[in-house]
Structure formats: C-alpha cells, structure tokens
N, C-alpha and C positions, 0 to 999 in steps of 0.2 A: 506280471511284470516280465518285460523281455529279459533275457540274460545280460548281465553287466559284463562287457569284454574290456579287459585292460591289457595292453602289452607289457612287457617286462620294462621297458623304459619309463611307461606311465606309471608302474608300480613303484619303480626307483624314485621318480621325483615326488610322488605322493609322500613317501616314506620321508624324504629330504624335507619336504615341505613341513610336514607334521613334526619333525624332530627340530625344527627352526633353523635348519641348515641353509635353506634357501627361501626366497620370497620371488614374486613375480618381478619385482623391480631390480633385483640383483642377480638373477638367473642368467645363465648363458642363454644365447639364442635357441639351442637345441632344447634346454630345460624350459624355456619359455614356450615353445612349440607343444612340448608334451603337456605341460601345466594347462595351457589353453585348451588342449583337447579334454583333458580331465574335467575342467570346468565346464565345457559345452556337454559333455556327457552327463555331469551332475544336473546341469539346468534342464536338459532333455527328460532326464529320469524324474525330477522333481514336478515337471509340466505332467508327464504321463500319468504319474501316481496322485498328482495334486496333493504332494506331501508337504507343502510349505510350512504346515503347522508342526512338523517334526524337525524342522531346520532350526538349529540353535546357533546360526551365524556363520558357521564354517561349511561350506558345499563340500569342500575336498573331504573333510572327516565325514560327514554325512555319507558321501558315495563310498568311501573306504570302508566304513562300517556295514553299508549294505553289501558291498562286494565280500567282505569277510563272512558275512553272515551266509551269503549264497554259496561259498566256496567251503564253508564249515572250517575256516580258519579261526583258531583261537590262540591269540598271542598277548 
C-alpha cells in the first residue's frame, strides 16, 4: 500500500465530518474541496487494495482509520 498523504486541511475536514459538524451539502466551498479530495483518495485506496469488503459504508472513516494505523495515531 502506498503511503496515505493528508494535508492539515484534509485532516481538519475529516475530523469535522466525523464529529457531525459538516456534511458535503452544508460545507463551505473550501471544505467541499477538501472533502472531495479525501473521498477521491479513499476511492483510489479502496481500488488499490481491493478492500471493499472492509468498507462499512463510510469511506471517510475507513480512510481515517487506515491513516491513523499508518501514522501510529491512537485517539
């Protein structure tokens, strides 16, 4: 698996989305840009790993968990 690269802005919108603070339909243009980027990265990684059986409906959460595992983040 290639390294997952997330910018500080992407991490911020991931956390906002997972906390229920934003959704794609009520996000600002800037937030939407970052959410779209995160979703694109999640789709690409799902394809690369053929990991659709791991997905439980939330691509953003799935990518975030993969990123935390990669970075050794425990929260």
